Each structure stands twice: as structure tokens, then as C-alpha cells.
C-alpha positions in Angstrom: 37.5 -1.6 -40.2 37.0 -4.8 -42.1 33.4 -5.4 -40.7 32.1 -3.0 -43.4 33.4 -5.2 -46.2 31.0 -7.0 -48.5 32.8 -10.3 -49.2 30.0 -12.0 -51.1 31.0 -13.2 -54.6 34.7 -12.9 -53.7 37.5 -15.5 -53.8 39.2 -16.0 -50.4 42.8 -17.1 -51.1 44.7 -18.8 -48.3 48.0 -17.1 -47.6 51.2 -19.0 -46.5 50.3 -18.7 -42.8 47.7 -21.4 -43.5 50.4 -24.0 -44.1 49.6 -27.4 -42.5 45.9 -26.4 -42.0 42.8 -27.6 -43.8 42.9 -24.5 -46.0 46.5 -24.7 -47.2 46.6 -23.7 -50.9 42.8 -23.3 -51.2 40.5 -20.9 -52.9 37.1 -20.4 -51.2 34.2 -18.8 -53.0 32.2 -16.7 -50.5 28.4 -16.9 -50.8 27.4 -15.3 -47.5 29.0 -12.6 -45.3 27.1 -10.7 -42.6 26.5 -10.1 -39.0 25.8 -13.8 -38.4 29.0 -15.0 -39.9 30.4 -16.1 -43.3 30.0 -19.1 -45.6 31.9 -20.3 -48.6 32.9 -23.3 -50.6 36.5 -24.5 -51.4 36.6 -24.6 -55.2 39.9 -26.5 -55.7 39.4 -29.7 -53.8 37.8 -32.3 -56.1 36.8 -35.7 -54.8 37.0 -38.8 -57.0 33.2 -39.1 -57.1 31.7 -38.2 -60.5 28.3 -36.5 -60.8 27.3 -39.2 -63.3 27.9 -41.8 -60.5 25.6 -39.8 -58.2 22.9 -39.8 -60.9 23.2 -43.5 -61.3 23.1 -44.1 -57.6 19.9 -42.0 -57.5 18.5 -44.3 -60.2 18.7 -41.5 -62.8 20.1 -42.0 -66.3 22.6 -39.3 -67.3 21.5 -37.5 -70.5 25.1 -37.1 -71.5 28.4 -38.2 -70.1 30.1 -35.7 -67.8 33.5 -35.4 -66.2 32.1 -33.2 -63.5 33.0 -34.3 -59.9 31.9 -33.5 -56.5 34.0 -31.0 -54.7 35.0 -31.0 -51.0 33.4 -27.7 -50.0 34.9 -27.3 -46.6 35.3 -28.9 -43.1 31.8 -28.1 -41.9 28.8 -30.5 -42.5 30.8 -32.7 -44.9 27.8 -34.7 -46.1 25.6 -31.6 -46.8 25.2 -31.1 -50.5 25.1 -27.6 -52.1 25.3 -26.5 -55.8 26.6 -23.2 -57.0 25.4 -22.6 -60.5 24.5 -20.1 -63.2 21.1 -18.4 -62.8 19.5 -20.4 -65.6 18.2 -23.0 -63.1 16.2 -22.6 -59.9 14.0 -24.2 -57.3 12.1 -22.8 -54.4 15.3 -23.2 -52.3 17.6 -21.4 -54.7 19.0 -18.0 -53.7 20.9 -15.5 -55.7 24.6 -14.9 -54.9 25.3 -12.3 -57.6 23.8 -11.2 -60.9 24.7 -14.4 -62.8 25.1 -16.9 -59.9 22.8 -18.8 -57.7 23.0 -21.4 -54.9 20.8 -24.4 -54.3 21.1 -26.5 -51.2 19.2 -29.1 -49.3 17.5 -26.5 -47.1 14.2 -27.6 -48.6 13.4 -31.3 -49.0 13.8 -32.3 -52.6 15.9 -29.4 -54.0 18.9 -31.5 -54.6 16.9 -34.3 -56.2 15.2 -31.7 -58.4 18.6 -30.5 -59.4 19.8 -34.1 -60.2 16.7 -34.9 -62.2 17.2 -31.7 -64.2 20.8 -32.7 -64.9 19.8 -36.2 -66.0 17.2 -34.7 -68.4 19.6 -32.2 -69.8 17.7 -29.3 -68.2 20.2 -28.3 -65.6 22.2 -25.0 -65.4 24.8 -24.1 -68.0 27.5 -24.3 -65.4 27.6 -25.7 -61.9 29.8 -26.9 -59.1 28.5 -29.6 -56.7 29.8 -29.5 -53.1 29.7 -31.6 -50.0 30.4 -29.6 -46.9 31.2 -25.9 -46.6 33.6 -23.5 -44.9 32.0 -21.4 -42.2 33.1 -18.6 -39.9 31.4 -17.2 -36.8 30.6 -13.5 -36.6 33.7 -11.4 -36.9 35.9 -14.5 -37.3 36.7 -14.0 -41.0 37.4 -10.3 -40.5 39.9 -11.2 -37.7 41.6 -13.8 -39.9 41.8 -11.2 -42.7 43.5 -8.7 -40.3 46.0 -11.4 -39.3 46.9 -12.0 -42.9 45.5 -15.5 -43.1 43.7 -14.7 -46.4 43.6 -12.3 -49.3 40.4 -11.5 -51.2 39.8 -10.8 -54.8 36.6 -10.6 -57.0 35.3 -13.9 -58.1 36.0 -14.7 -61.8 33.4 -16.9 -63.5 35.9 -18.3 -65.9 38.0 -19.6 -63.0 35.0 -20.7 -61.0 33.6 -22.9 -63.7 36.2 -23.5 -66.4 39.7 -23.5 -64.9 41.0 -27.0 -64.1 40.7 -27.6 -60.3 44.4 -28.3 -59.9 45.5 -24.9 -61.4 42.8 -22.6 -59.8 44.9 -21.6 -56.8 48.0 -20.8 -58.9 46.0 -19.0 -61.5 44.4 -16.7 -59.0 47.7 -16.1 -57.2 49.2 -15.2 -60.6 46.3 -12.9 -61.4 46.6 -11.1 -58.1 50.3 -10.6 -58.8 51.7 -11.9 -55.5 54.8 -14.0 -55.4 53.8 -16.5 -52.6 57.3 -18.1 -52.9 58.7 -14.9 -51.4 56.2 -14.9 -48.5 56.8 -17.0 -45.4 54.2 -18.5 -43.1 54.6 -15.5 -40.7 54.2 -12.7 -43.2 52.6 -9.6 -41.8 51.5 -6.2 -43.2 53.5 -3.1 -43.6 
């Protein structure tokens, strides 16, 4: 049964059955999976808002110019900021996702401002993704969606997570998995 799966630090790739839904052609990075549900962040939905613009709005001067943008993390709490980053940065509210990855959110007052200050001073993490919103599933909901072929999972790849251009992440992962999505219809099942 799928409830025994550990999906933390996995990519969740939307299958064709997700056509015309929020998750069509998305890749979600899972940071939590347990009895109380699952949580992840869509890694291929950039917004036009640059991190440098956020720093300036927070009255911080960027140390260097960056092309980094805020990502739309999912349909839940769309104004809630979270940062997934390498483990070379942390605050009291930072938690470990996997060996080399951590997550910082606004669970504690000031964690996001601390992060922004560190970025402005050139003391932030080596790699990071800044999200507004997240994808969330109730207990057993994600397992049910996996059983109905809404998603396929694969281990997260740090190269894709931090370096692959946003617009090619979905196709790169699909190619790496070796599935021809063009041959799958929106009602594909399992054999």
C-alpha cells in the first residue's frame, strides 16, 4: 500500500490526467509527507517578481544583481513565503528536508526578513528558491491521487531543482524518467 511510501525529497510530476487543472505540466518538490498529510512546492511556475525587487521593497540594497524570481509554490496560502535552500544557511525556523537541503518559512516572525537581509549582504545560501504559496494534501489524499495515476514520483535532482531553467524542468524530468507523455491520454491507467 502507498501509505508506507516516504515521499519527502521527491519530485511529484503531474500526469496527463491533470489536464485543465492547476497542476497541469507541473513538477512539485515534496518537503513533507506523513500521517497529517503532504506538502510541496511547484518548481516550474515563475512569477514576474524578481528577488531584487523584493529586497528593494524591504528597503535592502542587493549585494549583487540577481535574475532569481519568486515562484508560485501552489494554490494554498498564496501569499505565504517559503524558501527552499542549500543547508549552508539557517535560522531558528529552518528545518532540514534532506542531507543537503533545508526549508525556511514565516512560521517564526522574522525568519523571512533574516533571509532577505542575508541575501542583501551576500551571506545567503549558495542556492535557493523563493516561493509564495504551497501545494498541500490532506491525510491519504496524495496516496489516493498516486493510485489513480494523477502523478508519478521520482527522486529529486538538485541540478534540476536549482539550475535547470524553469520552463524546461517538466520536460527534462519527463525525459529523465523515460516516459512518452505524448502517447499517454488524460485517462491513462495502470496495467
